[in-house]
C-alpha positions as a LaTeX table, in Angstrom:
\begin{tabular}{lrrr}
\hline
Residue & $x$ (\AA) & $y$ (\AA) & $z$ (\AA) \\
\hline
Unk1 & $-26.15$ & 37.83 & $-57.85$ \\
Unk2 & $-29.45$ & 35.52 & $-58.75$ \\
Unk3 & $-29.86$ & 32.01 & $-58.45$ \\
Unk4 & $-30.94$ & 30.49 & $-62.27$ \\
Unk5 & $-31.71$ & 26.83 & $-63.05$ \\
Unk6 & $-30.01$ & 23.90 & $-60.70$ \\
Unk7 & $-27.25$ & 22.49 & $-63.01$ \\
Unk8 & $-26.60$ & 19.55 & $-60.37$ \\
Unk9 & $-27.23$ & 18.07 & $-57.23$ \\
Unk10 & $-24.72$ & 16.33 & $-55.34$ \\
Unk11 & $-24.70$ & 14.27 & $-51.97$ \\
Unk12 & $-24.06$ & 17.64 & $-49.87$ \\
Unk13 & $-24.56$ & 20.00 & $-52.37$ \\
Unk14 & $-26.99$ & 21.73 & $-55.44$ \\
Unk15 & $-24.90$ & 24.08 & $-57.84$ \\
Unk16 & $-27.38$ & 26.57 & $-59.69$ \\
Unk17 & $-26.22$ & 28.50 & $-62.64$ \\
Unk18 & $-26.36$ & 32.58 & $-62.42$ \\
Unk19 & $-26.83$ & 35.52 & $-64.98$ \\
Unk20 & $-22.91$ & 34.96 & $-65.11$ \\
Unk21 & $-21.54$ & 32.19 & $-67.33$ \\
Unk22 & $-18.34$ & 32.13 & $-65.14$ \\
Unk23 & $-20.14$ & 32.40 & $-61.59$ \\
Unk24 & $-22.17$ & 29.46 & $-59.83$ \\
Unk25 & $-23.86$ & 29.29 & $-56.54$ \\
Unk26 & $-23.42$ & 26.48 & $-54.07$ \\
Unk27 & $-26.09$ & 25.60 & $-51.71$ \\
Unk28 & $-25.05$ & 23.60 & $-49.00$ \\
Unk29 & $-27.31$ & 20.45 & $-47.22$ \\
Unk30 & $-27.76$ & 18.80 & $-43.99$ \\
Unk31 & $-27.93$ & 15.29 & $-46.23$ \\
Unk32 & $-25.25$ & 13.21 & $-45.10$ \\
Unk33 & $-23.83$ & 9.98 & $-46.72$ \\
Unk34 & $-20.77$ & 7.35 & $-45.77$ \\
Unk35 & $-19.25$ & 4.47 & $-47.31$ \\
Unk36 & $-20.00$ & 5.60 & $-51.20$ \\
Unk37 & $-23.85$ & 6.30 & $-50.37$ \\
Unk38 & $-24.38$ & 3.20 & $-48.86$ \\
Unk39 & $-25.36$ & 4.72 & $-45.00$ \\
Unk40 & $-27.77$ & 8.06 & $-45.59$ \\
Unk41 & $-28.95$ & 10.27 & $-42.95$ \\
Unk42 & $-29.24$ & 14.05 & $-41.87$ \\
Unk43 & $-26.80$ & 16.01 & $-39.66$ \\
Unk44 & $-28.74$ & 19.36 & $-38.98$ \\
Unk45 & $-27.07$ & 22.36 & $-39.36$ \\
Unk46 & $-24.66$ & 20.86 & $-41.27$ \\
Unk47 & $-24.87$ & 22.86 & $-44.30$ \\
Unk48 & $-24.69$ & 26.16 & $-42.52$ \\
Unk49 & $-21.42$ & 25.37 & $-41.05$ \\
Unk50 & $-19.33$ & 23.56 & $-44.13$ \\
Unk51 & $-20.50$ & 26.33 & $-46.11$ \\
Unk52 & $-19.17$ & 29.24 & $-43.75$ \\
Unk53 & $-16.08$ & 27.21 & $-42.57$ \\
Unk54 & $-15.26$ & 26.49 & $-46.12$ \\
Unk55 & $-15.40$ & 30.00 & $-47.13$ \\
Unk56 & $-13.43$ & 30.94 & $-44.68$ \\
Unk57 & $-10.73$ & 28.59 & $-45.27$ \\
Unk58 & $-10.62$ & 28.57 & $-48.58$ \\
Unk59 & $-9.64$ & 32.92 & $-48.08$ \\
Unk60 & $-7.09$ & 32.09 & $-45.75$ \\
Unk61 & $-5.45$ & 29.91 & $-48.52$ \\
Unk62 & $-6.08$ & 32.10 & $-51.25$ \\
Unk63 & $-4.07$ & 34.76 & $-48.85$ \\
Unk64 & $-1.60$ & 32.36 & $-48.47$ \\
Unk65 & $-0.97$ & 31.82 & $-52.34$ \\
Unk66 & $-3.45$ & 29.06 & $-53.30$ \\
Unk67 & $-5.80$ & 29.53 & $-55.79$ \\
Unk68 & $-9.88$ & 28.75 & $-55.09$ \\
Unk69 & $-12.60$ & 28.37 & $-56.63$ \\
Unk70 & $-14.17$ & 30.88 & $-53.83$ \\
Unk71 & $-15.02$ & 34.67 & $-54.63$ \\
Unk72 & $-18.45$ & 35.40 & $-51.80$ \\
Unk73 & $-20.52$ & 34.27 & $-49.32$ \\
Unk74 & $-24.46$ & 34.97 & $-50.08$ \\
Unk75 & $-25.95$ & 33.83 & $-46.99$ \\
Unk76 & $-25.34$ & 30.71 & $-44.41$ \\
Unk77 & $-25.56$ & 28.10 & $-47.21$ \\
Unk78 & $-24.85$ & 29.69 & $-50.62$ \\
Unk79 & $-21.75$ & 30.61 & $-52.09$ \\
Unk80 & $-20.66$ & 32.48 & $-55.32$ \\
Unk81 & $-17.68$ & 30.31 & $-56.91$ \\
Unk82 & $-15.74$ & 30.82 & $-60.14$ \\
Unk83 & $-17.17$ & 28.05 & $-62.63$ \\
Unk84 & $-14.56$ & 25.18 & $-62.95$ \\
Unk85 & $-14.65$ & 22.14 & $-64.69$ \\
Unk86 & $-13.75$ & 19.32 & $-62.11$ \\
Unk87 & $-10.27$ & 17.42 & $-62.48$ \\
Unk88 & $-11.63$ & 13.86 & $-61.90$ \\
Unk89 & $-9.09$ & 13.24 & $-59.25$ \\
Unk90 & $-9.69$ & 12.78 & $-55.43$ \\
Unk91 & $-6.82$ & 13.97 & $-53.40$ \\
Unk92 & $-6.27$ & 12.85 & $-50.22$ \\
Unk93 & $-3.68$ & 14.16 & $-47.71$ \\
Unk94 & $-2.58$ & 12.03 & $-44.75$ \\
Unk95 & $-0.63$ & 13.05 & $-41.75$ \\
Unk96 & $-2.12$ & 10.53 & $-39.47$ \\
Unk97 & $-3.30$ & 6.47 & $-40.27$ \\
Unk98 & $-7.06$ & 6.18 & $-39.89$ \\
Unk99 & $-9.98$ & 5.53 & $-41.69$ \\
Unk100 & $-9.50$ & 3.54 & $-44.91$ \\
Unk101 & $-5.56$ & 3.87 & $-44.83$ \\
Unk102 & $-5.70$ & 1.91 & $-41.15$ \\
Unk103 & $-8.13$ & $-0.72$ & $-42.80$ \\
Unk104 & $-6.53$ & $-1.21$ & $-45.82$ \\
Unk105 & $-2.69$ & $-1.56$ & $-44.97$ \\
Unk106 & $-2.97$ & $-2.90$ & $-41.74$ \\
Unk107 & $-1.95$ & 0.25 & $-39.63$ \\
Unk108 & $-3.14$ & 0.82 & $-36.68$ \\
Unk109 & $-5.13$ & 4.45 & $-36.45$ \\
Unk110 & $-2.92$ & 6.82 & $-34.92$ \\
Unk111 & 0.45 & 6.06 & $-36.23$ \\
Unk112 & 1.56 & 9.48 & $-37.21$ \\
Unk113 & 3.79 & 9.26 & $-40.21$ \\
Unk114 & 7.31 & 10.67 & $-40.76$ \\
Unk115 & 6.13 & 12.82 & $-43.60$ \\
Unk116 & 2.66 & 13.53 & $-45.19$ \\
Unk117 & 1.44 & 10.90 & $-47.34$ \\
Unk118 & $-0.76$ & 11.82 & $-50.67$ \\
Unk119 & $-3.41$ & 9.28 & $-52.82$ \\
Unk120 & $-5.72$ & 9.61 & $-55.25$ \\
Unk121 & $-8.89$ & 8.14 & $-56.12$ \\
Unk122 & $-10.45$ & 8.45 & $-59.66$ \\
Unk123 & $-13.41$ & 10.40 & $-58.67$ \\
Unk124 & $-16.27$ & 7.92 & $-59.97$ \\
Unk125 & $-19.28$ & 6.69 & $-57.82$ \\
Unk126 & $-20.12$ & 4.12 & $-60.31$ \\
Unk127 & $-16.74$ & 2.36 & $-59.77$ \\
Unk128 & $-16.54$ & 2.85 & $-56.10$ \\
Unk129 & $-13.84$ & 5.60 & $-56.37$ \\
Unk130 & $-10.72$ & 3.09 & $-56.73$ \\
Unk131 & $-7.19$ & 4.28 & $-56.11$ \\
Unk132 & $-4.95$ & 4.66 & $-58.98$ \\
Unk133 & $-1.30$ & 6.44 & $-59.03$ \\
Unk134 & $-0.33$ & 8.91 & $-61.75$ \\
Unk135 & 0.29 & 6.71 & $-64.50$ \\
Unk136 & $-3.29$ & 5.53 & $-64.46$ \\
Unk137 & $-4.41$ & 8.93 & $-64.05$ \\
Unk138 & $-2.24$ & 9.71 & $-67.29$ \\
Unk139 & $-3.63$ & 6.86 & $-69.22$ \\
Unk140 & $-6.90$ & 7.45 & $-68.35$ \\
Unk141 & $-6.35$ & 11.17 & $-69.20$ \\
Unk142 & $-7.86$ & 12.30 & $-66.20$ \\
Unk143 & $-5.03$ & 15.17 & $-65.89$ \\
Unk144 & $-1.59$ & 15.93 & $-67.64$ \\
Unk145 & 1.73 & 15.44 & $-66.24$ \\
Unk146 & 1.72 & 18.93 & $-65.61$ \\
Unk147 & $-1.59$ & 19.52 & $-63.65$ \\
Unk148 & $-0.62$ & 17.01 & $-61.56$ \\
Unk149 & 2.34 & 18.26 & $-60.42$ \\
Unk150 & 0.50 & 21.17 & $-59.90$ \\
Unk151 & $-1.94$ & 19.73 & $-57.51$ \\
Unk152 & 0.46 & 17.74 & $-55.72$ \\
Unk153 & 2.60 & 21.08 & $-54.73$ \\
Unk154 & $-0.99$ & 22.39 & $-53.43$ \\
Unk155 & $-2.19$ & 19.75 & $-51.81$ \\
Unk156 & 0.94 & 19.80 & $-49.56$ \\
Unk157 & 0.85 & 23.51 & $-49.06$ \\
Unk158 & $-2.77$ & 23.15 & $-47.97$ \\
Unk159 & $-1.94$ & 20.51 & $-45.63$ \\
Unk160 & 1.20 & 22.49 & $-44.39$ \\
Unk161 & $-1.21$ & 26.04 & $-43.83$ \\
Unk162 & $-3.90$ & 23.79 & $-42.39$ \\
Unk163 & $-2.06$ & 21.92 & $-39.80$ \\
Unk164 & $-0.53$ & 24.82 & $-38.42$ \\
Unk165 & $-4.04$ & 26.89 & $-38.59$ \\
Unk166 & $-6.25$ & 23.64 & $-36.72$ \\
Unk167 & $-2.77$ & 22.94 & $-34.05$ \\
Unk168 & $-3.46$ & 26.84 & $-33.00$ \\
Unk169 & $-7.13$ & 25.87 & $-32.02$ \\
Unk170 & $-6.13$ & 22.83 & $-30.41$ \\
Unk171 & $-7.04$ & 20.37 & $-33.27$ \\
Unk172 & $-5.04$ & 17.62 & $-34.70$ \\
Unk173 & $-5.76$ & 17.60 & $-38.61$ \\
Unk174 & $-5.07$ & 13.79 & $-39.53$ \\
Unk175 & $-6.24$ & 13.72 & $-43.12$ \\
Unk176 & $-8.49$ & 15.62 & $-45.68$ \\
Unk177 & $-9.79$ & 15.16 & $-48.97$ \\
Unk178 & $-9.47$ & 18.26 & $-52.02$ \\
Unk179 & $-10.59$ & 18.67 & $-54.93$ \\
Unk180 & $-9.41$ & 20.87 & $-57.86$ \\
Unk181 & $-11.07$ & 22.40 & $-60.98$ \\
Unk182 & $-9.46$ & 24.08 & $-63.96$ \\
Unk183 & $-11.04$ & 27.40 & $-65.05$ \\
Unk184 & $-12.00$ & 28.37 & $-68.31$ \\
Unk185 & $-8.41$ & 29.26 & $-69.26$ \\
Unk186 & $-6.97$ & 26.06 & $-67.58$ \\
Unk187 & $-5.76$ & 27.19 & $-64.81$ \\
Unk188 & $-6.12$ & 24.81 & $-61.81$ \\
Unk189 & $-7.55$ & 26.02 & $-58.72$ \\
Unk190 & $-8.74$ & 24.39 & $-55.43$ \\
Unk191 & $-12.76$ & 23.37 & $-55.59$ \\
Unk192 & $-15.06$ & 21.81 & $-53.82$ \\
Unk193 & $-15.15$ & 22.26 & $-49.80$ \\
Unk194 & $-13.07$ & 21.98 & $-46.82$ \\
Unk195 & $-15.18$ & 20.88 & $-43.94$ \\
Unk196 & $-15.59$ & 18.07 & $-41.01$ \\
Unk197 & $-16.92$ & 16.05 & $-44.27$ \\
Unk198 & $-13.70$ & 15.64 & $-45.93$ \\
Unk199 & $-11.36$ & 16.32 & $-43.10$ \\
Unk200 & $-10.41$ & 14.01 & $-39.78$ \\
Unk201 & $-10.00$ & 16.41 & $-37.03$ \\
Unk202 & $-9.23$ & 15.06 & $-33.58$ \\
Unk203 & $-9.39$ & 17.50 & $-30.37$ \\
Unk204 & $-5.04$ & 17.70 & $-29.82$ \\
Unk205 & $-5.55$ & 16.75 & $-26.26$ \\
Unk206 & $-8.33$ & 13.92 & $-26.05$ \\
Unk207 & $-8.08$ & 12.71 & $-29.64$ \\
Unk208 & $-11.88$ & 13.35 & $-29.75$ \\
Unk209 & $-13.19$ & 13.21 & $-33.01$ \\
Unk210 & $-14.81$ & 16.47 & $-34.40$ \\
Unk211 & $-15.63$ & 15.42 & $-37.54$ \\
Unk212 & $-17.87$ & 12.91 & $-39.73$ \\
Unk213 & $-16.39$ & 9.72 & $-38.78$ \\
Unk214 & $-18.78$ & 10.49 & $-35.92$ \\
Unk215 & $-21.58$ & 9.55 & $-38.08$ \\
Unk216 & $-20.14$ & 7.16 & $-40.08$ \\
Unk217 & $-19.28$ & 4.81 & $-37.30$ \\
Unk218 & $-22.28$ & 5.69 & $-35.09$ \\
Unk219 & $-20.75$ & 7.18 & $-32.14$ \\
Unk220 & $-23.13$ & 10.09 & $-31.29$ \\
Unk221 & $-22.90$ & 13.66 & $-30.61$ \\
Unk222 & $-22.45$ & 14.29 & $-34.45$ \\
Unk223 & $-24.49$ & 17.93 & $-34.36$ \\
Unk224 & $-22.08$ & 18.83 & $-31.28$ \\
Unk225 & $-19.24$ & 17.90 & $-32.34$ \\
Unk226 & $-19.41$ & 20.33 & $-36.22$ \\
Unk227 & $-20.69$ & 23.06 & $-33.75$ \\
Unk228 & $-17.45$ & 22.59 & $-31.88$ \\
Unk229 & $-15.08$ & 22.48 & $-34.46$ \\
Unk230 & $-16.83$ & 25.80 & $-36.13$ \\
Unk231 & $-16.82$ & 27.28 & $-32.52$ \\
Unk232 & $-12.82$ & 26.83 & $-32.53$ \\
Unk233 & $-12.42$ & 27.72 & $-36.41$ \\
Unk234 & $-14.32$ & 31.19 & $-35.38$ \\
Unk235 & $-12.15$ & 31.88 & $-32.17$ \\
Unk236 & $-9.40$ & 31.88 & $-34.74$ \\
Unk237 & $-10.05$ & 33.22 & $-37.76$ \\
\hline
\end{tabular}
């Protein structure tokens, strides 16, 4: 499958057309951003790790009944995916208080929830990706009620599967962000990526952060953390 014209460039990826109108090529970059683009930098090798990790996890989820946009890994940085229309909702599933949840609600980071929480943000950089509820999403016509329910079911299923997988790797899945898209026939599928960019992953014994928080918080050892989490994934998947 050959790359044609570039259709889009985001903070972490480029998207290209192919000779098939229903298929696209996603190319992962080493660029890193945080705080809605206010902090920028580079994490060497991140694009390779995020591409390969996302593909392996997507394939695992697909085998467990969660439909995804994943088709085929083309090389270290590029993957063939189904063309989707992204639902403009960022879906965040949380198992433990951290990040913006801890900050906004005054909860100490590390508090384990009795059950997972789910929240939606309006995927709109100009507005700062504000939090919204189902009523807001319906009022803004971002998705139908049926689509939102499907997304919730898939999001919690993904959480169950990823939590169990990462536990086997000695890693605690703290929280993660998902995006979903519509295929040409309207079918909802998991899209975007699953990586240390979009997940909080802590070592189960030490609590060491093995994700993008090392970049956000200037903790150092960012490349090493990404390499470590990829090593653990490769050892178990």
